[in-house]
Backbone as JSON, one array per atom type, in Angstrom:
{
  "sequence": "MPVAAFVPLIVAAVAWVGYCLWDLSQSEVKSLPKWAWALIIAFSVPFGGVAYLLLGRDHV",
  "N": [[66.56, 101.63, 150.27], [69.32, 102.32, 148.23], [70.06, 100.82, 145.06], [72.68, 100.85, 144.27], [74.13, 100.4, 146.53], [74.36, 97.69, 146.77], [76.04, 96.86, 144.77], [78.93, 96.52, 145.28], [78.82, 94.18, 146.85], [77.68, 92.33, 145.09], [79.63, 92.29, 143.09], [81.77, 91.23, 144.56], [80.72, 88.68, 145.16], [80.48, 87.54, 142.6], [83.17, 87.56, 141.84], [84.19, 85.78, 143.77], [82.86, 83.35, 143.13], [83.85, 83.06, 140.54], [86.63, 82.75, 141.06], [86.59, 80.35, 142.57], [85.5, 78.54, 140.69], [87.49, 78.69, 138.73], [89.67, 77.65, 140.19], [88.65, 75.11, 140.63], [88.73, 74.1, 138.02], [91.44, 73.82, 137.7], [92.35, 72.02, 139.58], [92.58, 68.79, 141.2], [89.86, 66.83, 142.38], [88.01, 65.51, 145.21], [85.69, 63.1, 146.41], [83.33, 64.06, 145.06], [82.18, 64.49, 141.66], [83.6, 66.89, 139.3], [81.61, 68.43, 138.0], [79.52, 68.37, 139.81], [80.6, 69.75, 141.99], [80.87, 72.22, 140.74], [78.18, 72.99, 140.41], [77.41, 73.18, 143.11], [79.11, 75.24, 143.98], [78.2, 77.36, 142.36], [75.47, 77.68, 143.01], [75.26, 78.01, 145.71], [76.24, 80.39, 147.09], [78.05, 82.15, 149.52], [78.82, 79.79, 150.58], [79.1, 77.37, 149.18], [81.51, 77.66, 147.78], [83.3, 77.88, 149.91], [82.95, 75.36, 151.08], [83.88, 73.75, 148.97], [86.61, 74.6, 148.81], [87.56, 73.82, 151.33], [86.79, 71.11, 151.64], [86.56, 69.82, 149.17], [88.8, 69.93, 147.46], [91.57, 68.01, 146.38], [94.31, 67.72, 148.14], [97.32, 67.36, 147.04]],
  "CA": [[68.01, 101.51, 150.13], [69.68, 102.4, 146.81], [70.61, 99.62, 144.42], [74.14, 101.01, 144.18], [74.74, 99.89, 147.76], [74.56, 96.26, 146.6], [77.0, 96.6, 143.7], [80.17, 95.88, 145.75], [78.52, 92.83, 147.3], [77.47, 91.51, 143.9], [80.94, 92.13, 142.46], [82.54, 90.3, 145.39], [80.16, 87.34, 144.99], [80.85, 87.06, 141.26], [84.61, 87.28, 141.88], [84.37, 84.58, 144.59], [82.43, 82.21, 142.33], [84.82, 82.94, 139.46], [87.86, 82.17, 141.59], [86.36, 78.95, 142.94], [85.36, 77.75, 139.46], [88.82, 78.61, 138.11], [90.45, 76.7, 140.97], [88.08, 73.79, 140.34], [89.2, 73.64, 136.71], [92.87, 73.58, 137.77], [92.68, 71.11, 140.67], [91.94, 67.49, 141.33], [88.84, 66.88, 143.42], [87.71, 64.26, 145.87], [84.35, 62.83, 146.93], [82.28, 64.39, 144.1], [82.73, 64.9, 140.35], [83.78, 68.33, 139.14], [80.36, 69.09, 137.64], [78.72, 68.53, 141.03], [81.19, 70.85, 142.74], [80.55, 73.46, 140.03], [76.81, 73.35, 140.77], [77.4, 73.6, 144.51], [79.75, 76.56, 144.05], [77.39, 78.38, 141.68], [74.14, 77.88, 143.58], [75.3, 78.18, 147.16], [77.24, 81.45, 147.32], [79.46, 81.83, 149.38], [79.12, 78.56, 151.32], [79.55, 76.33, 148.26], [82.93, 77.88, 147.53], [84.03, 77.55, 151.13], [82.91, 73.89, 151.2], [84.79, 73.21, 147.97], [88.0, 74.86, 149.16], [87.93, 73.08, 152.52], [86.48, 69.68, 151.6], [86.52, 69.24, 147.84], [90.09, 69.84, 146.77], [92.47, 66.94, 146.76], [95.6, 68.32, 148.42], [98.37, 66.38, 146.71]],
  "C": [[68.36, 101.52, 148.63], [70.32, 101.1, 146.3], [72.13, 99.68, 144.37], [74.84, 100.49, 145.43], [75.05, 98.39, 147.64], [75.61, 95.91, 145.56], [78.31, 95.99, 144.22], [79.96, 94.45, 146.23], [78.34, 91.88, 146.13], [78.8, 91.26, 143.19], [81.8, 91.14, 143.24], [82.03, 88.86, 145.22], [80.54, 86.75, 143.64], [82.34, 86.73, 141.21], [84.89, 86.0, 142.65], [84.0, 83.32, 143.8], [83.41, 81.98, 141.18], [86.12, 82.31, 139.91], [87.68, 80.69, 141.91], [86.21, 78.06, 141.7], [86.69, 77.63, 138.73], [89.68, 77.59, 138.86], [89.96, 75.27, 140.74], [88.61, 73.24, 139.02], [90.69, 73.27, 136.73], [93.27, 72.47, 138.73], [92.04, 69.74, 140.48], [90.95, 67.58, 142.49], [88.67, 65.51, 144.05], [86.23, 64.25, 146.26], [83.18, 63.18, 146.01], [82.92, 64.69, 142.75], [82.78, 66.43, 140.23], [82.47, 69.04, 138.8], [79.48, 69.31, 138.86], [79.27, 69.67, 141.88], [80.87, 72.18, 142.07], [79.13, 73.92, 140.35], [76.72, 73.85, 142.21], [77.99, 74.99, 144.66], [78.83, 77.63, 143.5], [76.08, 78.68, 142.4], [74.12, 78.08, 145.08], [76.41, 79.16, 147.53], [77.05, 81.99, 148.74], [79.81, 80.47, 149.97], [79.57, 77.42, 150.43], [81.03, 76.44, 147.96], [83.78, 77.53, 148.74], [84.08, 76.03, 151.3], [83.87, 73.25, 150.2], [86.25, 73.39, 148.39], [88.45, 74.06, 150.38], [87.81, 71.57, 152.36], [86.67, 69.04, 150.22], [87.83, 69.09, 147.12], [90.89, 68.67, 147.29], [93.85, 67.53, 146.91], [96.7, 67.27, 148.21], [99.71, 66.88, 147.17]]
}
């Protein structure tokens, strides 16, 4: 399988992590410190971002 077939998937993953980290920097969090959420987002793509968006943000 050509490497070029994975480029859109890699771009989407980087964009997802970037969005989640940007949102993390702009939002208040609950249950964990921001640095812990950043590690979860970065090392558990895409599930870390989903967990952060559903469980980690403090919806004020």
